[in-house]
N, C-alpha and C positions, 0 to 999 in steps of 0.2 A: 043194565050191566055195569058193574063197578070195576074199573081198571086201576090197578095200583102200580105205580112206577117205582122201581127200586131206587132208593136214595143213594147217591154216590157216597162211598166211604171216604171220610176226611181223616187223614192221618196227620196228627199234630206233632210238631217238633218237640221232643222231650226236653224238660228243663235240665236234667242231669243225665249222665250216661246210664241208660237202662240195663238191668241185668236180663239176660236172654237165655232161654232154653230152646235148642233146636231139636226137632223130632225127626230129622232126616239128614243123612250125610250130604246131600246136594245143597240143602239149606245152610248147613254149617260152612261149606265151602263158599257159598255166596255171601254169607255174613263176613267171613274173612276178606273176601274180595272187596267189600265196601269199607273195610277198615274197622269192623266191629268185632273182630276175633277176640280181643281182650275182654269183651263184655259177655261172651258166651260162658255161662256157668254150668251148663249141663247139656249133654247131647246123647245120641244113641250110638250103639256099637257100629263099627265100620265108618265112623266119622274120623277119618285118618288123614285127610288132606285139607290144608297143608299140614306139615308135620306137627306144628304147634297144636293142632286139634287133638292129637293123641293125649295131651296132658289134661284135657278137660274131663271132668267127672262124667261117667257114663250112667245115665238114668234109665236106660232101657235098650230094647232092640226091636227088630221087626215083629217079635212075638209078644211084646208087652212092655209096659212102662211102670216105673215105681212112683206111683202117685204121691205117696208120703214124702219121698225124697225130693220130688219136684216142688211140693209145697214148702218143704224145709229150706230149699235154696232161695226162696222168696224172689222169684223172677218178676220183672215188670211185664215181660212178654214171653209167651210160649209160641214159637213159630212152628206151624205144621204144614205139611204138604198135602193138599186136598186130594191128590191122586194116589197117595200112598198111606197116609195116616188114617186109621179107622175112625169113622165119625163118632163111634162110641167113646173113643179116647178124648176127642176134642170136646164133646158134650160133657163128659165127666169133669174135665179140667175147668170148663166154664162153670159148672155147678159148684166147684170148689172155690169160685171167686177169682179165678185167674183170667188175665187178658190173653186170648188166643187169636193169633192172626194166621189165616190159611192162605198160602201161596198156591197158585194154580199154574201148572205147566202142561199145556196141551199142544203148543206150537213153539218153535224156536224163538219167535218174537216175544213170547211170554217171559223169557229170561230177562229182557230189558225192563219189563214192568216189575218183575220181582225184585230186581236190583234197586230200582227207584223206591219201591215200597220199603224194602229192608233198610235202605239208606235213610229214609225218613224216620222209621221206627227206632233206629239205633242212634240217631243224631248225626249221621254221616250222609246227609242229603246230597251234598255236592259230589261226593265220591260215588254214590249210587247212581246219580244221573249221568255221570261222565264215563262209566265203564264201557269198553267196547264189547259188543255182543254179536251173535250170529246174525242179528237183524239189521246191522248197519255196516257201512264200508270200513269202519275203523277196526273191525275184528280181523285179525291176521289171516284167517283161513277163508274169509268170505269170497274173495275174488276167485280163488282156486276152486272152491266148491261149485260156484256158478259157472266158471269157464269149463270145467270138466263134466258138469252136470251129474255129479254123483248124487245118488239118492240113498238116504239112510233113514231108519226109524228106530225109535226106542219105545218099548211097550210099557204101559203103566196099568194100574187097575182100571183107570177110566178110559183107556184106549191108547193108540199110538201117538207119539210125539212126532210131528213131521216138520 
């Protein structure tokens, strides 16, 4: 029997500020959160938070993306959400020679991982590592949620986020 272990993904610090396309509103918001909002050159409809995201060129929506426009924007990275971006889109973008990074959100603690990854990819590693998230005590609502034991879920194509 042959067992293959998945090699860890190593994200290298970019030499210059990379141009980024976000394929999900949540990813756009996370990119702004780590300080990379000025590097986002394309995003999807409904990427409207923070307000500055509304000024970014829209390259698609939940129903489709403009592959030609994405290539023309010459991104260093296309950031996709593995729970919401169709695999056919990411496969096609890779076939076109683009670097695609897929973020996964299945638990609240995954937000911290995504922030760190996006921080490294965008050249804002320190900001990505230091952001308060629902998985640590620095997040303003964490104590109240735990004290009151509220339970909430958000559904994605891959299942609920808990």
